[in-house]
Every structure is written in C-alpha cells, then in structure tokens.
N, C-alpha and C positions, 0 to 999 in steps of 0.2 A: 567829630567833624561828620556832617551828613554826607553820605556817599551818593553821588549823582549817577543816574543810569545813562548809558550810551547805547544806541542802536546803530550798527554798521550795515549799509546797504550797497552792494556792488555785485554785479553778475560774475565777476571773476573771483573764484575761491582764493587764488594765490594773492590777489590784491587785498582781500579782507584779512588774511592771515598776516600778510606783511604789515598792515596797519596795526593789528593787535600787538605785534612785536616791536613797533616803532618807539613807543614811549612807555614808561611805567605808569599806567593809568591810575593805580591806587594811590601813588604818591601825590597826585593832583586832586584827589577826591572824586575820582570817577571809577566806574566799573563797566566793562563791556557786557551788557545784559542780554544781547541777542545779535544775530546776523540774519540778513535776508538777501536773496539772490536777485529780486526785482521789486518794483514799486508796489505790486499787488500783494506780495508776500509781506512787505514791509507794513502796509496798511493794517493787516491783521495783527502783526506783532505790536504795533503802536497801541492798538486797543488793549492788547493782552498785557504787555510789559510796562506801558506808560512811561517811556523814557523821557529824560529831561532834554537830551540832545540826540539828533539823528544826523549822522555823517553819511552823505549819499553821493554816489556817482551820478552824472547827468545821463549818459547814454546807457540804457538798459532795455531789455526786451519787455513786452507786455505793458509796463507803465514806467516811463522814464523818471528821472529825479525831479524835474520841474513839475511834471504832471502829479507826482506824489505830493509835492509841497502844496500845490493848488488844491488837491483833493482834501488834504489834512486841514488846510485853512477853511475850506468851505464847510467842513463838517463841524468846525468849532470844538468845544469840549476841552480835552486835555491840552494844555499849553506845551508846545514843543519848539525848541530852537534848532535851526538847521545850519549845518556847514556843508556847502557844496564842494565836491572835488571833481576835477575833470581834466582830461588831456586836451580839451578844446579851448583855445585862448580867444575864441570870437567874442567880441564885445557884447553881442546881442544876448549871450547867455548871462553875462554879468548884469545887464540891464533888467532881464527878466527876474533874476535872483533878487535884486534889489527890491523890485516891485512887489515880490512875494514875501519880503521881510526876512530874507536869509541873513543869518548872523555873520557868515564869512564865506568867501569864495576862494578856494585854493587850487592851484594848477599842479598836475602831476609832473615830475615826481614830487611827492609831498616831503617837505623839509621838516625834521623834527622840531626845529625852533618855531616854524610858522604854525604848526598844529598846536604846539605847546602854548604859544601866545594866544591863539584863538580860544583854547580851552580855559586858560587863566582868566581871560576877559569874561567869558560865559560864567565861570565859577564865581567871579566877583559880583556879577549882576545877580546871580542866583542867591548869593549870600545876603546881598542888600535887600532882596525881596523877602528874605526869611527874617523877620523881626528880631527873633531871639538867637540868631546864629552868632557865634563868637569866633573871633579870628584865632586860628590855631598857630601857636608859636612854631610848632614843627613845619607848618605850611609856609610861614614867614621865612624861616631858616632855609627851606627847600628853594623858595623863590630867590632869596639872596644868593644861594650857591649857584643856581642855574644862571643867574644874571652875570655873576662873576665869570663863569666858564663860557658864557656866550659872547663875552667881550663888551658887555654893557656896564663897564666898571667906571662910572663917573665918581667924583669926590664924595658926595653924600652916601652913595651906595657903598663904596670902599669903607668909609667911616662906620657905617651901620654893620657891615660884614665883620669888621675888626672887633666891634663890641660883642656881636652875637657869637663869634667863633673863638674869641679869646686870643686873637692873633694881632700883633702890632702891625700897622699898615706897611712898614718898611722891612719887616722880617723876611729874610730869604726863605723860600719854601719850595716844596715839590708836591705835586698832585700824585696820589696813590689810588690805584683801582684794584680792588680784590674781586676776583672772578671765581664763583663756586661752580665747579665742573662736575659733570657726570652724575647729576641728581635728577630723580624723576620729576618731570614737568607736571605730571597729573596727580601728585600727592595731595592729601586733604589740605584745605586752606589753613587750618589751625596748625598743622605740622609745618607748613611752609613759613608762617609767621613766626613760630617758635624757633625755627632754624635760623632765620634771618636775625632775630633778636640775639641768639647765641653768638652769631658771627660778629654783630655789633659790640657785644660785651667783650668778646675776644680781642677786638681791635683796641678798646679802651684799656684793657689790662695789659696788652702787649706794649702799648704806648707808655704805660706806667712803669713796666719792667725796664723799658729802654731809657728811662729818665726824663721823659717829657712831663712838665709840670701840669699841663692842662690836656684832659682827654679830647681828642679831635671830634668835631661834629662829623658824624657819618651820614653821608647822603645816599639814599637807596635809589640807584638808577634803574634797578629792577630787583626782583626777589633773588637774583643770582649775582648781582654786582653792587659793590659798596665802594663809594668814592670819598676820599677825605684829603685834607691839606695838613702837612706837618712842616714845622720848621726844619730846614736842612741846609747842609753845607754843599759846596759844588762838587765835592769828591764823590764819584759814583759808587766807590766801594763802600762808603758809609750808607748810602741809599740802599745798596744791595743787602747789607747787614740787617737794616730795618725791614726790608722786604721779606727776607728769609724768616725773621721772627714772626711777621704778620701772616706769612703763608702757613707756617707750622701751627700758629694758634687758631687760624680760621679753619684749617683742614680738620684739626682735632675737634673744634667746637661744632662744625657743621657736618662732620662725618663724610668728607668728600676730598677731592683734590682741589686745592685753592691755588690759583695762579695770581701773581701780583705784577701789575704793569706800572712802571714809575716814570713820570715825566721829568723833564730837565729842571734843574734848579733855576728859580727866577727871583728877582730882587724885591718882591713884595706882592701884596694882594692884587694890586692893579694889573699885574702880569700873570695872574693865575691861569688865564685861558692859554697862554703859551705853553705852560707846563702840562695842562690838560691835553692839548693837541699833540704834544710830544709823546704823552702816554698812549694816545690813540695810535700813533705810528708804531709804538712798541708792540701794541696789541696785534698789529698786522703780521708780526713775526711769530704769532702764537704757534703755528704749525710747523714753521721752518725750524723753530727752537723748541720743539715739543718736549724735549728732555728737561728743560729748564722751567722751574716754577716761579722764577723772578726774572723779569726782563726790564732793564734799565735803558730809557731812551737815549741817554748820553753815549751808551756803548755800542750803538748800532750804526754809526756813521760809515764803518767799513763793510757792514753786512748788506749785500746786494740781494733784494727780493726778486723773485721771478714771477711775472705775470704771464702765464702761458696756459694753453689747453693741455689736457692729458694726452698721452701718446695714443694715436688712433688705433694701433695695433692692440694695445692693452684693453682699450674700451671695447673693440670689436670682439676680442677674446672673451671678455666678461659677459657680453650680451649673447654670444653664441653658446657659451657653456650654460648660461641661464636658460635659454630656449631648450637645451638638451637635458635640463634638470640634473646636471652633473655638478653637485654642490662641492665636491672635493676640488674640482677645477675652478669653480667660482670662487672659493676661498683662496686658492693659489693666485688667481688674477687679482683679487682684492688685496692680497699681500703685496703684489708687485706695485699696484696703484698707490698704496699708502707708503711704501718704501720710496717711491718717486717723489712723494710730497716732501719727505725729509731730505733726501739726497740732492734734489734739484732746488731746494730752498723755495718751495711754493708759498706765495703770499696767501693770507687768509681768504681774500676774495677769489683766488684761483681755485682753492680747495672747495669753496662754496659753489663755484661754477661747475666744478667736476661733479659734485654730488647732485646738482640739479640735472646735469647731463645724464647721469646714471638713472635718476628717477624717471626722467623723460623717456629714456630708452626702454626701460622696463615696462612702464605703463603703455607706451606705444605698442609693444609687442602684445600686451593684453588686449588693447583696443582693436588691433588688427584681427584678433581672434574672436572679436565680438564679445569680449569680457568687460567687466565694469571695474576699473581700478579703485573706485570709491568704496567698494566692498572690502578691500584689504584693511585689516585692523592696524597694520604697521604703516600705512600711508601717511596718516596725520603726524605721527611722531617723526617720520622721515622728512615730511614737508616743514615741520616746525623745529627741526633740530637746532637751528640757530638761536631760537628763543630760550632754550635751555642749554648753556654752554657745555661743550664736551671737549675732552682731550682727544688726540688722534685715535687712541685705542677705543675710547668710548664712541667716537664717531664711526669707526670701523665696525664695532659691534652693532650699532644702530642700523648701519647699511646692510650687514649680513643678515639681520633678522628680517629686514624688508625684502631682500633678494631671496631668502629662503621661502618666505610666504609667496612671493611672486612665482618662483619656480614650481611650487606645489599647485598654484592656481593655473599656471600654464599647462601643466601636465593634466590637470583636471579638464580644462577646456579642450585639449587635444584629444582626450579620451572620449569626447562626445562626437567625434567624427564617425558617422555611421556608414554602412555598406552603400547606402544611397549616395553619400557624398563621394566616396571612392568610385562609384559607377559614373557619376558626373564627370570626374576627372578623367576616367578612361575614354568617355565619350568625347571630351575635349581633345584628348590626344588623337583620337581616331579622325577628328575633323581638321586638326591643325598640324598634323605630322610634317606637312611640307613647308612649315614655317620655321623660323629661328627659335625653337623652343628647347627647353632643357628642364631637368628635374628641379633646379633651383628657381627658374622663372615660374614654373607651374606651382610650386610650393608657395611662392610669394603671392601668386594670383588667388590661391585658396587659403591664405593665412595659415600655412603649416610649416613645420620645420622640415627642411629637405631630407634630413636623415630619417626622420620618422615617416615621411611620405614614401621614400624608397622602400622602407621595411613593410609598410602597409600594402603597398602595391604588389610586392613579391608574395606576401602572405595570402593576398586575395586572389591573384591571377597566376601564381606559380612561375612568374618570369620577372627578371629585373627590368626596371624601367628602360634603360638604354638598349637592352636586347629587344624589348617589345617595339620601341620606336624604330630601331634599325630594321626589324622584320616588316613593319608597315611600309617603310620607305623603299626597301628592296622589292617587295611585292608590287608596288605601284610602278617602280622602274621597269620591272619585267613586263608589266602590261604594256607600258609605252614602247618597249622594245619589240613586242609582238605586234602592236596595232598601229604604230606610227613610224615615220621616217625621221624623227628627231635625231640630232646629233647627240653623242654621249654627254657632252658638257651641258647641252640644253636639258636633257633628262635629269642630270645631277642637280641642276639649279631648281627644276620643277619639284623635286622631291625633298628639298631642304638642305642640299649640300652646297656650300659656298666654293668648295675646291673639288674640281673634277677628278684629279688624281686620287684624292682621299676617297671619293665616291667609288672609284674603280677598285681601290684596295678593299673597301668594306664589302662591295658587291662580290668580289672574288672570295673573300672570307666566308660569306654565306653560301654561295652557289658553286664554289670550287672552280669557277671560270670567270673570265672577265666579261663585261657587257658585250664587247665585240664578239667574243667567242660564243656567247649565248645567242646573239643575233644570227651569226653564221650557221650555227647548228640548226636553227629554225629554217634558214633558207635552203640548207641541204635536203631537207625533207620534202621540199616542193617538187 
C-alpha cells in the first residue's frame, strides 16, 4: 500500500503533537511527513516534502490557513488536498474554504472519528486516481473493525465483518485491548514494526493455547495498542483468565509491561461498540489500579474514580524544591504525588492533568528566568508521554528525568546573574524601601529564587536583606524626627511600616531608644 504524506500546520506545538497522537496514521496509509508553525513555513515545506494532504489551522501569524491555501492554489504545480481545522465556527470561513476547494472543514476539538472519516475519503480518492493501486485486505479489515467500534454496524457490515473475522454474527464476545507500556517512543521504525508483529503473533498463539479455533483479527490502534474480539461468556473471571494469558504472552514477546483492558460481554458483533466502550472505561482505571495488568470492565461498577486536582501543597513543594535544585526533595515530593494517584484512586485524565500542571510549572519558572524550555532534551518525551503508554513507575521516571534537567538548567540560568544585576536590585531597594517590599517580592520581580537572592545579597554587601532594609527605614525615620513635626505613626507609615507599634519596636531595637525618646533627646540640646 502506497503511504501518503501528511503536513500539519498549526502555530501551537501542543495542538500539533495532540493531532499526531490522535490516530494511528500508518494504519490508514498515511505518515506525518512534516510540521509547520505558520503558513509561510508551510509553503516552503510543501515545495520540499510534496505532501498529499495538508491539515492546517485557520488562525496563524504571518500567513493564515486560508491565505496558505490561496497561495498554493495560485502557484499550481504539486496537487495538494487540504483539511481545515479551526475553533471558529463562523460560516464565512466554511464558505471561503469551499471556494478554495478544501477537502474538509473540522471544528476543534477534533474528534478521532471525524478526522478518520475525512482521511479515509481522501485515501479512497487518491487510490482511484492511482490506476494500478490495489485494495489492501488489511485496510478493508481495519475499516470494518473501525466501523464496528464506531457504531456504524448495519446488517451488510455485520455480515461482512462476520466473514472477515471468522465470528458468527450472534456469538457472544468481548473486546480486548492490549497496551504495551514503558517502551521507547523514539526507537527505530524497523524495531517498532518487528515488536508489534511479535505482539500480534503472541496474541494468536495465546488464543490457540486457550482453545479458540480461529485466531482473532488483531487491529493496531497504534504501535503500542492492539485490539481484538474474542468469543466470551458473561463470567468476568473467565475473561480475566484470558486477559492474564494475553498479558503474559505480549509482555514476553514485546519485552515490556503489557496491560489488558477487557470490555463487557455483548450478544453479538452488532453490539461490539458497547464492549469497546466498556473497555475504554476500564482503561480510565489504569493508574488507580496500577498494580493490576488486567482490568475487566464488568468488575468496576463498585470502583469510584476520582477526578480531582493534585494537592496544592504537594505541587508547591515540588516547584519550590525544583527552583532550589534540591533533587532529593524533588524525588520525595514526586513520591508523595504518585502515592496520591494510587491511594486517592485518580482517574487517568486526572493524572494526565497533573503531569501537564507540572510541565507548565517547570517551564514557567524557566521562562521567567528568560530561559528557553524548548532547549530541554527531555521536554518532548514529557509532552508526548501519553503517545507511548507508561505504567505509573514509568511515568514517574519520565517526570523525574524532565525535572532533573529543568533543575540543572534553572541553576545554570541563575548562575548568569552578574554583579551588575545585584547592583540593580540594591538600587531598587534604595529607592523603594518605603513601600511594601520583601525579599520574596523582589526575587519575583527579578526572576530569582528568594533563598538564592538572600545568599547573593549577603555575599555581595555583607548584610542580610532584612537588616539592610531595616537600616534604610530607620535612617529615614531619624531624618524625619529631626527635620519634621510628623507624628510617630505618620513617620512609621512613610517608611514602610503598616503598624506603628511594630515600628517603635524595630526603632528601639536599632537605636536603643524609642522614636519619642530620640526626638526628646534632640530637643534637650536646644
């Protein structure tokens, strides 16, 4: 089967990566041959890559999606089909898209089924235009399987699926999904293909050992996930026995941790989608039941998943220790975080949200220090962790690799603070001592860690920040006591104290007398 090239165009990196992970492109005869941040970059890539299909956002800087299409059409040459994606449902964009000959117009958030349907239509058109192309039986089976699971199971389709998969239409069955965890996403293509084929073979042999007369058709949802249908009774214990055998076989064949998610038993092929959806629900319990390699949908009725955010104190501790480059404390905080995922029965989506929050927090620290998170080698694996499934332990390892690199980079950025920078900070304190300032607020203003700033200030000027600030305030207070008739509480407020009593205490601590005693001593000398 001839592989068709796809070019993705979107100014948001997260959107492009999300689209890449949305569907198994190779399974439908496509490969993502390139990515572009805007229309101008896309124009150059179109000339270079010559894609069959361009999937582009509308709103982008420099050259937007519609302008890109118009420019490509005006240049002629290589024929390209376009799919527009946009968060803007305004009809005028659809009108323009039609006028420019756009193949499809999809609204965000993109549904897997919508994108798949659009690609299949394009694939069919491209194959018709290729006189010697032959229909692939694997592609036909993949299409049948997808339609069964998407709920488009009319009579003729069910009959065709029955023949293709060797299952009687009314046979009770379950959907099984085998997920290969903790494998490197960036391994060579040949190695990935071989690993997947070994897992497929393992499924067939396990089915034979279990007494199934026909090996199941194994559908590749991605290089890490295999789906298939097997005749099954309603007893979930029997399903678990099958799942255990499949997990062992695939783990051994692929050299990884294989997890199996099993949907409920349904009365025939026409109900396959129901079993598939039940399996998806089982998958949501992946991290809550991390110790189990087989999760049966029927057994989860009493298990309550929690959709919640991580504890703010744990998150704050993780970010604070990261800034301080205290990796022992970072690992301890990460242990607390992942223990909470298990103990509090976190749903998969909640774990994913927690990972996003950690990535956002770490990259934000780097950005505020004028660093570039994109330079981190571990950023892409962390952003794309969901594309290559992981156990909780594998996910924690990926997070710690990322945080370790972040901590080192933050330390490097902090080391670039020069004496000129600390001089600017001292000048700021000298001019703003009478305002509500603190070591923490100034550290935030200059993108520094408060602890480090305090140490740097002491090393440079021989005085602790709070002592220096107090001396400035008391010096100005003494001047006002000498030169004005202001009340003590007025002077206190003018030099940065919100509480007059506290001002008096601090004044006496420095001068060994109260402000009033200081004033009276001056008057006695007249």
